[in-house]
C-alpha positions as CSV (number, residue, x, y, z in Angstrom):
1,M,114.1,2.5,46.4
2,I,113.1,4.8,43.5
3,S,115.3,2.9,41.1
4,I,113.6,-0.3,42.1
5,I,110.2,1.1,41.1
6,F,111.4,2.6,37.9
7,F,113.1,-0.5,36.6
8,Q,110.4,-2.9,37.8
9,F,107.2,-0.8,37.6
10,N,105.5,-3.3,35.3
11,H,105.4,-5.8,38.1
12,K,103.1,-6.1,41.2
13,L,105.0,-4.9,44.2
14,L,104.8,-5.8,47.9
15,I,107.1,-3.6,49.8
16,M,108.1,-3.9,53.4
17,S,110.1,-0.9,54.7
18,M,111.3,1.0,57.7
19,M,108.8,3.8,57.5
20,A,110.6,6.0,60.0
21,T,113.6,6.5,57.8
22,M,112.2,5.8,54.3
23,L,109.0,7.9,54.4
24,L,109.9,10.5,51.8
25,L,111.5,7.9,49.5
26,K,108.6,5.6,49.9
27,H,106.1,8.2,48.7
28,L,108.2,9.3,45.8
29,S,108.7,5.7,44.8
30,F,105.1,5.5,43.7
31,V,104.2,9.2,43.2
32,L,106.8,10.0,40.5
33,P,106.4,6.9,38.2
34,L,102.6,7.0,38.5
35,V,102.5,10.7,37.5
36,E,105.0,10.0,34.6
37,K,102.7,7.2,33.3
38,L,99.6,9.3,33.5
39,I,101.2,12.3,31.7
40,K,102.2,10.0,28.8
41,K,98.5,9.1,28.4
42,K,96.9,12.3,29.4
43,K,93.1,12.5,29.3
44,T,90.8,15.5,29.6
45,K,87.3,14.1,29.3
46,E,84.9,15.6,31.8
47,G,83.6,13.2,34.4
48,R,86.4,10.7,33.8
49,M,86.9,8.2,36.6
50,P,90.4,8.0,38.4
51,R,93.1,5.9,36.8
52,V,95.2,5.9,40.1
53,L,93.7,5.0,43.5
54,V,95.7,5.4,46.7
55,L,94.3,4.2,50.0
56,L,95.7,5.2,53.3
57,P,94.5,4.6,56.9
58,T,94.2,8.2,58.3
59,R,93.0,11.5,57.0
60,E,96.3,13.2,57.9
61,L,98.4,10.7,56.0
62,A,96.0,10.9,53.0
63,K,96.3,14.7,52.9
64,Q,100.1,14.4,53.0
65,V,100.3,12.0,50.1
66,Y,97.8,14.1,48.2
67,E,100.1,17.1,48.6
68,D,103.0,15.1,47.4
69,F,101.0,14.4,44.2
70,L,100.1,18.0,43.8
71,K,103.8,19.1,43.8
72,V,104.5,17.0,40.7
73,C,101.3,16.2,38.8
74,G,101.2,19.4,36.8
75,E,97.9,19.6,34.8
76,L,96.7,16.2,36.0
77,S,93.6,16.3,38.2
78,A,93.9,15.0,41.7
79,F,91.7,15.1,44.8
80,C,91.7,13.8,48.4
81,F,88.6,12.0,49.9
82,Y,88.3,11.5,53.6
83,G,85.6,11.7,56.3
84,G,84.6,14.5,58.6
85,V,84.1,17.0,55.7
86,P,81.1,17.7,53.4
87,Y,80.5,15.4,50.4
88,E,79.8,18.2,47.9
89,P,83.4,19.3,47.0
90,Q,84.3,15.6,46.5
91,E,81.2,15.1,44.3
92,R,82.1,18.2,42.2
93,A,85.6,16.8,41.7
94,L,84.2,13.5,40.4
95,W,81.8,15.4,38.1
96,K,84.7,17.4,36.6
97,G,86.9,14.3,36.2
98,L,89.8,12.8,38.1
99,D,93.1,11.3,37.2
100,I,94.4,10.6,40.8
101,L,92.2,9.8,43.8
102,V,93.8,9.7,47.3
103,G,91.8,8.9,50.3
104,T,90.7,6.8,53.3
105,P,88.7,3.6,52.8
106,G,85.6,4.7,54.6
107,R,84.7,7.8,52.5
108,I,85.8,6.2,49.2
109,L,83.5,3.2,49.9
110,D,80.7,5.6,50.7
111,H,81.0,7.2,47.3
112,I,81.1,3.8,45.6
113,Q,78.0,2.6,47.4
114,K,76.1,5.8,46.5
115,G,76.9,5.3,42.9
116,N,79.0,8.5,42.7
117,M,82.1,6.8,41.3
118,S,83.4,3.8,39.5
119,L,86.8,2.2,39.6
120,Q,86.5,0.3,36.3
121,K,89.1,2.7,34.8
122,A,91.6,2.2,37.6
123,K,95.1,1.2,36.2
124,H,97.1,1.5,39.4
125,V,96.1,0.8,43.0
126,V,98.3,1.7,45.9
127,L,97.7,0.5,49.5
128,D,99.9,2.4,51.9
129,E,100.4,1.4,55.6
130,V,98.5,-1.8,54.9
131,D,99.1,-3.3,58.3
132,Q,97.8,-0.2,60.0
133,M,94.6,-0.4,58.0
134,L,94.1,-3.8,59.4
135,D,94.8,-2.6,63.0
136,M,92.2,0.2,62.5
137,G,89.5,-2.2,61.3
138,F,89.5,-1.2,57.6
139,A,90.1,-4.8,56.3
140,E,86.4,-5.3,55.1
141,S,86.2,-1.8,53.6
142,V,89.4,-2.3,51.6
143,D,88.2,-5.7,50.4
144,E,85.0,-4.1,49.2
145,I,86.8,-1.4,47.3
146,L,89.3,-3.8,45.7
147,K,86.5,-6.1,44.6
148,V,85.0,-3.2,42.6
149,A,88.4,-2.2,41.1
150,Y,89.3,-5.8,40.2
151,D,85.9,-6.8,38.8
152,K,87.2,-7.2,35.2
153,E,87.0,-10.4,33.1
154,D,90.3,-9.7,31.2
155,E,93.1,-10.5,33.6
156,G,95.5,-8.2,31.6
157,H,93.3,-5.2,32.2
158,K,93.2,-5.5,36.0
159,P,95.0,-2.7,37.8
160,Q,98.6,-2.9,38.9
161,T,98.8,-3.1,42.7
162,L,101.4,-1.8,45.1
163,L,101.2,-2.7,48.8
164,F,103.4,-0.9,51.4
165,S,103.6,-2.4,54.9
166,A,106.0,-2.2,57.8
167,T,104.9,-5.7,58.9
168,L,103.4,-8.6,57.0
169,P,100.4,-10.0,59.0
170,P,98.3,-12.8,57.4
171,W,95.7,-10.4,56.0
172,V,98.4,-8.6,54.0
173,Y,99.5,-12.0,52.5
174,R,95.9,-13.0,51.7
175,T,95.2,-9.6,50.1
176,A,98.3,-9.9,47.9
177,Q,97.4,-13.5,46.8
178,K,93.8,-12.5,46.1
179,Y,94.4,-9.4,44.0
180,M,97.9,-9.5,42.7
181,K,99.2,-11.3,39.6
182,K,101.5,-14.3,39.8
183,D,104.5,-12.1,38.9
184,V,104.3,-10.3,42.3
185,K,107.6,-8.9,43.5
186,K,108.5,-8.5,47.2
187,V,111.0,-5.8,48.2
188,D,112.1,-6.1,51.8
189,L,114.0,-3.1,53.2
190,I,114.2,-4.6,56.7
191,G,115.3,-8.1,56.1
192,Q,116.8,-9.9,59.1
193,Q,118.1,-6.8,60.8
194,Q,118.2,-7.2,64.6
195,I,118.0,-3.5,65.2
196,K,114.7,-2.3,63.7
197,T,114.8,1.2,65.0
198,S,116.7,4.2,63.8
199,T,120.4,4.2,64.9
200,T,120.2,8.0,65.5
201,V,117.7,7.6,68.3
202,Q,118.7,7.2,72.0
203,H,116.2,5.0,73.8
204,L,115.5,5.8,77.5
205,A,113.1,4.1,80.0
206,I,111.7,5.5,83.2
207,K,109.9,3.5,85.8
208,C,107.1,5.3,87.7
209,S,103.6,5.0,88.9
210,I,100.7,6.2,86.8
211,Q,99.8,8.8,89.4
212,D,103.2,10.5,89.0
213,R,103.4,10.2,85.3
214,N,102.0,13.6,84.2
215,S,104.3,15.7,86.3
216,I,107.4,13.7,85.2
217,I,106.4,13.9,81.5
218,A,106.4,17.7,81.8
219,D,109.9,17.6,83.3
220,I,111.1,15.2,80.7
221,I,109.9,17.6,77.9
222,Q,111.6,20.5,79.6
223,V,115.0,18.8,80.1
224,Y,115.2,17.0,76.7
225,S,113.4,19.4,74.5
226,G,112.8,22.7,76.3
227,N,111.1,25.8,74.9
228,H,113.1,25.7,71.7
229,G,112.7,22.0,70.7
230,R,109.7,20.0,69.6
231,A,108.2,17.0,71.3
232,I,105.5,14.4,70.6
233,V,103.8,12.6,73.5
234,F,101.9,9.4,72.6
235,C,99.1,8.6,75.1
236,Q,97.2,5.4,75.4
237,T,93.8,7.0,75.4
238,K,92.1,10.2,74.3
239,K,91.2,10.9,77.9
240,Q,94.8,10.6,78.9
241,A,95.9,13.1,76.2
242,D,93.2,15.6,77.3
243,E,94.1,15.3,81.0
244,L,97.8,15.8,80.3
245,A,97.0,18.9,78.2
246,V,95.3,20.6,81.2
247,S,97.6,19.3,83.8
248,A,99.1,22.0,86.1
249,S,102.5,20.4,85.5
250,M,102.4,21.1,81.8
251,K,104.0,24.6,81.6
252,L,104.8,24.4,77.9
253,D,102.1,25.2,75.3
254,A,100.7,21.8,74.3
255,H,97.9,20.8,71.8
256,V,95.9,17.6,71.5
257,L,95.5,15.5,68.4
258,H,93.2,12.5,68.4
259,G,90.0,11.2,66.7
260,D,87.6,13.3,68.7
261,I,89.1,16.6,67.5
262,P,87.2,18.1,64.5
263,Q,88.9,17.7,61.2
264,D,89.5,21.4,60.6
265,K,91.1,21.8,64.0
266,R,93.2,18.7,63.5
267,E,94.6,20.2,60.3
268,L,95.3,23.5,62.0
269,V,97.0,21.7,65.0
270,L,99.3,19.8,62.7
271,K,100.2,22.8,60.6
272,S,100.9,24.9,63.7
273,F,103.1,22.2,65.1
274,R,105.0,21.9,61.8
275,D,105.5,25.6,61.8
276,S,106.8,25.6,65.4
277,K,104.0,27.8,66.7
278,Y,103.9,25.5,69.7
279,K,106.3,22.9,70.8
280,V,104.4,19.9,72.2
281,L,101.9,17.6,70.5
282,L,99.9,15.2,72.7
283,T,98.4,12.5,70.5
284,T,97.2,8.9,70.3
285,D,98.2,6.6,67.5
286,V,96.7,8.9,64.9
287,A,100.2,10.4,64.4
288,A,102.2,7.3,64.9
289,R,102.9,6.5,61.3
290,G,103.5,8.2,58.0
291,L,103.0,11.8,58.9
292,D,105.8,14.1,57.8
293,I,106.7,16.1,60.9
294,P,110.3,17.2,60.6
295,E,112.8,18.0,63.3
296,V,111.1,16.4,66.3
297,D,113.7,16.3,69.1
298,L,111.8,14.1,71.6
299,V,109.2,11.3,71.6
300,V,107.6,10.3,74.8
301,Q,105.5,7.1,75.1
302,C,103.3,6.9,78.2
303,S,103.3,3.1,78.4
304,P,104.9,0.1,76.6
305,P,102.7,-0.6,73.6
306,K,101.3,-4.1,73.2
307,D,102.5,-4.2,69.6
308,T,106.3,-3.8,69.3
309,D,105.9,-2.3,65.8
310,A,104.0,0.6,67.4
311,Y,107.0,1.4,69.5
312,I,109.2,1.3,66.4
313,H,107.0,3.7,64.5
314,R,106.4,6.1,67.4
315,S,110.1,6.4,68.2
316,G,110.7,6.9,64.5
317,R,109.1,10.3,64.6
318,T,112.5,11.6,65.9
319,G,116.1,11.1,64.8
320,R,115.3,11.8,61.1
321,A,117.5,13.1,58.3
322,G,120.7,12.5,60.1
323,R,119.6,14.4,63.3
324,S,119.9,12.8,66.7
325,G,116.7,12.2,68.7
326,I,115.5,10.9,72.1
327,S,112.7,8.4,72.7
328,V,111.5,8.1,76.3
329,L,109.3,5.2,77.4
330,F,107.4,5.1,80.7
331,Y,106.6,1.9,82.4
332,S,105.1,0.9,85.8
333,P,106.6,-1.8,88.1
334,R,104.0,-4.2,86.7
335,Q,105.0,-3.4,83.1
336,E,108.7,-4.4,83.5
337,S,108.1,-7.6,81.5
338,D,106.4,-5.6,78.8
339,L,109.4,-3.3,78.6
340,M,111.8,-6.2,78.2
341,Q,109.6,-7.7,75.5
342,V,109.8,-4.4,73.5
343,E,113.5,-4.4,74.1
344,R,113.9,-8.0,72.8
345,R,111.6,-7.8,69.8
346,A,112.6,-4.3,68.6
347,G,116.3,-5.0,69.0
348,V,116.9,-1.9,71.3
349,N,118.7,-1.6,74.6
350,F,116.9,0.8,76.8
351,K,119.0,2.9,79.2
352,R,117.1,2.8,82.5
353,I,117.1,6.3,84.0
354,G,115.3,8.1,86.8
355,P,113.2,11.3,86.3
356,P,115.1,14.5,85.8
357,T,116.7,15.8,89.0
358,T,116.0,19.2,90.5
359,V,119.4,20.4,89.3
360,D,118.7,19.2,85.7
361,I,115.3,20.9,85.6
362,I,116.5,24.2,87.0
363,K,119.5,24.3,84.6
364,T,117.2,23.8,81.6
365,Y,114.7,26.4,82.8
366,A,117.4,28.9,83.4
367,K,119.0,28.2,80.0
368,D,115.7,28.7,78.2
369,A,114.9,31.8,80.3
370,A,118.3,33.3,79.4
371,R,117.7,32.6,75.7
372,S,114.3,34.3,75.9
373,L,116.1,37.5,76.9
374,D,117.5,37.8,73.4
375,N,113.9,38.4,72.1
376,V,113.4,41.6,74.2
377,P,113.9,44.7,72.0
378,D,116.0,47.5,73.3
379,E,113.2,50.0,73.4
380,T,111.3,47.8,75.8
381,L,114.2,47.7,78.2
382,D,113.8,51.4,78.9
383,Y,110.5,50.8,80.7
384,F,112.1,48.4,83.1
385,R,115.4,50.1,83.9
386,D,114.2,52.0,87.0
387,S,112.7,48.9,88.5
388,A,115.8,46.9,87.7
389,N,118.1,49.5,89.4
390,I,115.9,49.3,92.6
391,L,116.1,45.5,92.6
392,I,119.9,45.6,92.2
393,E,120.3,48.0,95.1
394,E,118.0,45.9,97.3
395,R,119.2,42.4,96.4
396,G,122.4,42.8,94.5
397,A,122.8,42.2,90.7
398,E,123.3,38.5,90.9
399,N,120.5,37.7,93.2
400,A,118.1,40.0,91.4
401,L,118.8,38.4,88.0
402,A,118.6,34.9,89.4
403,A,115.2,35.7,91.0
404,A,114.0,37.2,87.7
405,L,115.1,34.1,85.8
406,A,113.3,31.9,88.3
407,V,110.0,33.8,87.8
408,I,110.4,33.8,84.0
409,S,110.9,30.0,84.0
410,K,108.0,29.5,86.5
411,S,110.4,27.7,88.8
412,T,109.8,29.4,92.1
413,K,108.8,26.1,93.8
414,I,111.2,23.2,93.9
415,I,109.7,19.7,94.2
416,S,111.9,16.7,95.3
417,R,111.3,13.5,93.4
418,S,112.9,10.0,93.7
419,L,115.2,8.9,90.9
420,L,114.3,5.3,91.7
421,S,110.5,5.3,91.9
422,A,109.7,8.8,90.6
423,K,107.6,9.5,93.7
424,E,107.3,13.1,94.8
425,G,108.6,13.9,98.3
426,Y,111.4,11.4,98.2
427,V,115.2,11.7,97.5
428,S,117.3,8.7,96.2
429,F,120.5,7.8,97.9
430,V,123.2,5.3,96.9
431,L,124.6,3.1,99.7
432,R,127.7,1.2,98.8
433,T,129.5,-1.6,100.7
434,N,132.8,-3.5,100.2
435,T,131.1,-6.9,100.5
436,E,128.4,-8.7,98.5
437,I,124.8,-8.1,99.8
438,R,122.4,-11.0,99.9
439,S,119.2,-9.0,100.6
440,P,117.9,-5.4,100.6
441,G,117.3,-5.7,104.3
442,Y,121.1,-5.5,104.9
443,L,121.0,-1.9,103.5
444,L,118.3,-0.9,106.0
445,N,120.4,-2.3,108.9
446,C,123.4,-0.2,107.8
447,L,121.2,2.9,107.6
448,E,119.4,2.4,110.9
449,R,122.5,1.6,112.9
450,Q,123.7,5.2,112.3
451,V,120.3,6.9,111.9
452,P,117.7,5.1,114.0
453,E,115.1,7.7,113.1
454,M,115.0,6.2,109.6
455,S,113.2,3.1,110.9
456,Y,110.0,2.5,108.9
457,K,110.7,5.7,106.8
458,V,112.6,4.3,103.8
459,G,110.6,3.8,100.6
460,E,111.7,1.6,97.7
461,I,115.0,-0.1,97.6
462,R,116.8,-1.8,94.7
463,L,120.2,-3.6,94.7
464,T,122.9,-2.7,92.3
465,K,123.9,-5.2,89.7
466,D,127.2,-5.9,91.3
467,K,125.3,-6.6,94.6
468,K,127.7,-4.3,96.5
469,G,125.2,-1.6,97.2
470,G,121.8,-0.3,96.5
471,V,119.5,2.7,95.9
472,L,117.1,3.8,98.7
473,D,114.3,6.3,98.7
474,V,114.4,8.6,101.7
475,P,111.7,11.1,102.6
476,A,112.7,14.6,101.5
477,D,112.0,16.0,105.0
478,M,114.6,13.6,106.5
479,V,117.4,14.3,104.1
480,R,119.0,17.0,106.3
481,L,118.9,14.7,109.3
482,L,120.4,11.8,107.4
483,E,123.3,13.9,106.0
484,M,124.1,15.3,109.4
485,K,124.2,11.9,111.3
486,W,125.6,9.6,108.6
487,L,129.4,9.0,108.7
488,N,131.1,7.2,105.8
489,S,133.5,4.3,106.8
490,K,135.9,2.1,105.0
491,H,133.1,-0.5,104.7
492,E,130.1,1.6,103.8
493,S,129.5,4.9,102.0
494,L,126.3,6.9,101.4
495,E,125.7,9.7,98.8
496,K,122.8,11.4,97.2
497,A,122.1,9.9,93.8
498,T,122.6,12.1,90.8
499,E,122.0,9.2,88.4
500,L,121.0,5.6,88.8
501,P,123.7,2.9,88.8
502,E,123.0,-0.4,87.0
503,L,120.4,-2.1,89.1
504,I,119.1,-5.7,89.3
505,E,116.2,-6.0,86.9
506,D,113.8,-7.9,89.2
507,N,114.5,-8.0,92.9
508,N,112.9,-11.0,94.5
509,A,110.3,-10.1,97.1
510,M,110.5,-6.4,96.1
511,R,107.3,-5.7,94.3
512,N,106.7,-2.0,94.8
513,G,109.2,-2.1,97.7
514,R,106.5,-3.1,100.2
515,R,107.3,-6.7,101.2
516,G,108.3,-7.6,104.8
517,Y,111.9,-8.7,104.7
518,G,114.4,-9.8,107.3
519,G,117.0,-7.5,108.7
520,G,120.8,-7.9,109.0
521,G,122.6,-10.1,106.5
522,G,123.0,-13.7,107.4
523,G,121.1,-13.5,110.7
524,G,123.1,-10.6,112.0
525,G,121.8,-8.4,114.8
526,G,120.1,-5.1,114.7
527,G,116.8,-4.1,113.2
528,G,116.2,-7.8,112.7
529,G,113.3,-10.1,113.1
530,Y,110.5,-10.5,110.6
531,G,109.4,-6.9,109.9
532,G,112.8,-5.5,110.6
533,G,113.0,-5.4,106.8
534,W,112.8,-2.9,104.0
535,G,109.8,-1.1,102.6
536,R,107.8,-2.1,105.7
537,D,104.3,-1.0,106.8
538,R,102.7,-1.2,110.2
539,N,101.3,-4.7,109.6
540,S,104.8,-6.2,109.0
541,R,106.3,-5.5,112.4
542,G,108.0,-8.4,114.1
543,G,110.4,-8.3,116.9
544,G,113.0,-5.7,117.7
545,G,116.7,-6.6,117.5
546,G,118.2,-10.0,117.2
547,G,118.1,-10.7,113.4
548,F,116.3,-13.6,111.9
549,N,114.9,-16.1,114.5
550,R,117.3,-14.7,117.2
551,G,120.3,-15.4,114.9
552,R,119.0,-18.8,113.6
553,R,118.0,-19.4,110.0
554,P,114.3,-18.9,109.1
555,D,112.2,-21.8,107.9
556,W,112.8,-21.3,104.2
557,R,111.0,-24.5,103.3
558,N,107.6,-23.1,104.3
559,N,108.6,-19.5,103.2
560,R,107.9,-18.1,106.7
561,F,109.8,-16.6,109.5
562,D,109.7,-18.0,113.1
563,N,108.0,-15.5,115.3
564,H,110.6,-15.6,118.0
565,G,109.7,-19.0,119.3
566,G,105.9,-18.6,119.0
567,P,103.6,-19.7,116.2
568,P,104.2,-18.2,112.8
569,K,102.4,-14.9,112.3
570,K,102.0,-15.0,108.5
571,R,103.1,-17.0,105.5
572,F,105.1,-15.2,102.9
573,R,105.7,-16.2,99.3
574,F,108.9,-15.0,97.6
575,D,108.2,-14.7,93.9
């Protein structure tokens, strides 16, 4: 990347790159050669206008690029202009004279309109994250700034332009054609690659309702990042980020970063996160692109983004510099098609998983708590030895230490949660058969034959991909009864799920696990009749035993069940 710029720096450049892995090289690709050119023609006149202009979409990214210039610019004068701070320091910098100006479009346009600055002396213009500027509504401001910079009669004296973009929407092309010379060069670092995300990132997807999301996010952070790793959580809205920060489930120290946070606090939050003073950053898209945040272990996205590129950039915050990383995407049952769209367009294969199990959570809490013991100095231990000896005498050494670790990790209360639906108060079981299953209702028949008390208690059900089993949600308070009464046979086996098997992507008639469905397979007896199905509620009750239509086939043409010889109770549509 750097060699391209050095050898072709006399051309106009339009560069499309994978920002997640090329960020440092991208910045150096224009910082180094620009500084080299300015040093060769160094100027010291007071009040001189900038010869290099760099526009970026966010304050954080502007400060980062500005700091990159400061590291190599030597005696050259550079300054960063952005909103949310007083004008006076920026005006003083202009009065003293500038060689390099880095900033956001809004504040720079303000200075131009106030007559504080001119871009007539600009020799090089860099637009970084051009597509994001468009997304954030900066297109008009950028056009106004460029009109000023390019308002020169002599074509040869117009500034050289470098555009960096992860995608190339129409506005980027129009801008390139409008302001660049005919000798424009396009450097594409993505090309026709099918996989557009980093190969060092593992992509996981968890289906759960919005109501359960906050508590599961906290568990995900604990299991995949813990107290000693760093995680970024991307929220859809500022309100969602604020609510997650104060959620009782969020046991780790987390800080919020979004547009409503004052600029000085935003800078402090980012610096503290980079310095590992806290481990969790809750943010909106303000941190999605460009920011240099090293060694992030986990990225969590609360919903599938509408723009696939947004997923690529967010997941690209982890798995950098050869390190492995994990990206977790949450989706609701209604967002399953959105997930598959991201999967198809981004060229990734999501591994569908359930929320962390109780065992997973406790293990990570215990591991973190044990590591925390290393931080206790020996002189502090002396104050606790008497109490420790008393506990050992009363409880025994192993039980006393286990209880202490539970308290340290704040894990004194265990909450059951479904692996399948992520709902609290449910436990997922895998029921397997040696024959192919035609409907989820067959699984309920199997269950209710041995444990009649399970009737109308089972939550969501999904068939396995091989159609020789399924996963069922059982109320946590009925698990003991189920395990006591169920007996495995040569035809059927039941076990508590520790991980999800491969499941059918879209079960027909299974939206949220609450459609009435017939009972035994192929009109078999037991638990049958319309309403003898799975995921039922009180309004879906039909007859007792006897299968579909007392053993006869239902009227599939009208998508309805015969109500045991009487008129049909209700029409059903199977999507």
